[in-house]
N, C-alpha and C positions, 0 to 999 in steps of 0.2 A: 504494500500500500504506500501511497505517497505520504509525506510528512504532513503534520497538521498545518504548517505554513503553506505548503503546496495546495492543500485542500481548500484553504480560504481563497486561493488565487483562481480557482476554477469554478465557474458557475454555469449552469445550463438553464436557459429560459425556454419553457415549453409547456405542453399539455400532455397529460397521460394518454389521451386517445389518439394523438397524432402519429401516423406512421413515419413521418419525417423526423420527428423528435426521437422516436424509438430507434431509428438508424444510429443516431448519435449516442444514445444511451448504450446500445450494443457495443459500439466502438470503444467507448469509455470503459465499459465492463471488461471487454477483451483485454484491454491494456492495463486493467486493474488500477484505474485512476479515480481517486476520490474527488467528489465535486458536490457543490450545493445545487439542488434542483429547485428552481423557482417556478411554481405553477403559474401559468398565464393562459386562461381559457378564452381570451380574446373578446370577452363580453363584459365590459369594454376592454380595449387594448390598453395595457398599462403604460405609464409614462416611461418605465424602463425599456419596454419593447420599442416604443416610438423613438426613444433616444438612441437605442442600440442598433436598430434597423430602420432608419428613417426613409429608405428608398422603397423597400417592399412591405415594411410594416408587418412581417409575419414571423412565425416561429419555424424552426428552432434558431436560437442565438446562443453561441458559446462565448462566454466572457472569460478570457485568460489574462491575468495580470491587468485587469481593467480595460482590456482591448476586445471589442466584439468581433466575432467571426460569424457570418451568416450563410445560409443555404446548406442543407443537410450533407450532401456529398462533398462540398467544399470543406465543411467542418471535419468530416471523416479524413480527408486528405491532410488537413491541418494537424489533426491528432496524430496521424502517422509521422508527420515531419517533426512535430514538436516533441513527441515521445518515441522517436525512432529506435531508441535503445531498449525499449520494452517490447517483449514478445506478446502476441504474434505479430508478424509483419502483414498488415492488411492491404498495403499497396505494393505490388510486385516491384522488385528492384530491377529485373531484366527489362530493357526497353520494349522488346516485343510483347512480353507478357503484360507489361503495364499498358501498352496500347490496346491489346485485346480486352483487358479489364475495362478500360475507359469506353471502348466501343459498346460493351454490353451494359454498362451502367447508363450510357446515353440511350441505348435501346429501351431500357426499363423506364427512364424518365421521360423520354420523348414519344414513345409509342404506347407503352403499357399504362403508365399513370394517367394520361388523359382519358383513356378508355374506362379505367376504373372510376375516374371522376364522373364520367358520363353515366355509369351504372348508379353511382351514389346520388346524383342530382336529377337524373332523368326519370321520365315516366312513359308508359305506353310504348309506341314504336321506337321512340328515341332511346329509351332505356334498353329495349331488346336489341337494337343495333349495337349499342355499347357493350352489351353482354357478349354478343357474337364476336365483336372485335377483340374484346378482352381474352376470350377463349382462344382465338386465333393467335394472339401474341403469346399466350402461355404455351401453345403448341410449338411455337418457334423456339422457346426455351427448352421444351422437351426434346426437340430435334437436335438442338445444340448439345445437350447432354448425351445424346445417343451417337452423334456422328463427329463432333468436333474433337480433333486430337488434343486440344487444350483442356477439355473436360472429361473425355471418355475414360471411364473406369476409375474416376477419382471420387472421393467422398463429397467434396464441395466444389463449387466453381473456382475457389481459390486453391484447390489441391487437397492436401491432407489437413489443412487448417482453413478456417473461415477467412475470406478476403473481401475486397470492396464490392464485388458483384453479389456475393452472398448477403452482405449487409444491405445493399441497395434493394434487393428483392425481398430478403427475409424481413426487413423492417415493415414491409407491406402486409405480411401474412396475417397478423392479428386483425387488421382492418378488413382484409379479404374474407376471412372466416366469418366475421360479423356481418359483412355485406351479403354474403351468400344466404345467411339465415334471414336477414331482413327482407331481401328481395326474392326469396324462394328460388334462387338460381344456383347452378353448379358452374363455377368458374375453373376449378381445378379438379378434373375427374380422375380419380385414382386408377380406374381401369384403363382409360384412354391415355393417361399421362403417368405411367408407373415410375419412370425415372425421376420426374419432377416431384411426384408425391413422396417417393422415398427420400429425396433430398430434403423436402419440407419437414419430414419427420425427424431426420437427423439434425437439421438446423434448429428446430424448436426445442430439442433436448440437449443442445450443446451448452457447455459451460459458458457463462457470460451472456447467454440469450434467455434461458428460462428464468433467470433471476430478475430480469427487467421487463419481461413480457407482461402486458396488462392482463388482469383477471378477465377471462372470457365474458363473464356475465356483466361486469362493469363496462367492458368494451362494447358489448352489444347495446347496452343501455345508452351509452354516449353517442355511438354512431346512429342509433335509431332517432335520438333526440335531434341530432344535427341534421339528419336527412329530412326530418319533419319540417325543420325550418326552411329547407330548400323547396319542398314539394307542396307545402300548405298554401292555399290561396290567400292573398293579402286580406287582412281584416277590413271590413267596411263599416263606415259610421252609420 
């Protein structure tokens, strides 16, 4: 563990239901870094959040030695660089492996996340289309596990230990599970995606993950309440 002095220097601003905050919490747990978690549920947004992330005004924000770092995977990269002497290595050292990891992190954030957001906020045909697109993107990841020399036969996308791709995707899993129940949909089918499902089980039971993963019941409650805010018709006078 970090010293008490170091602990006071590291703060994480976020909400327990946020998959992006969970990414950072997993990275901090893997590196065994103590930190102060400051809950911010964005209703309303705190002065600390607005001061720390004045551009996007969103969580997560890591504050290290009084300096804020924003955006979940940028924070994960920062954690690796700031505490690079602590195992495990979550960002590959090899340039090619690092490029491959960045490619798949970008795929998750640019292709998968917008579709999941569509499932979360959408209704009717719009939501069904988002479900189909989400499933298609999960199939891409299943195929990568099956055929890519970088991932074939390995425990995780990062190899024998969790890496940045695992964190990027794995941080979304608690949210995805809650979303499946709330929308009565199947986004990751264990029979059709056996490799991805097996990876998911290993990831959720990994040290550093299960300790920070939100309680499923509380996650379901939070996601359901948030979705209601997006899908309920506006109140009329």
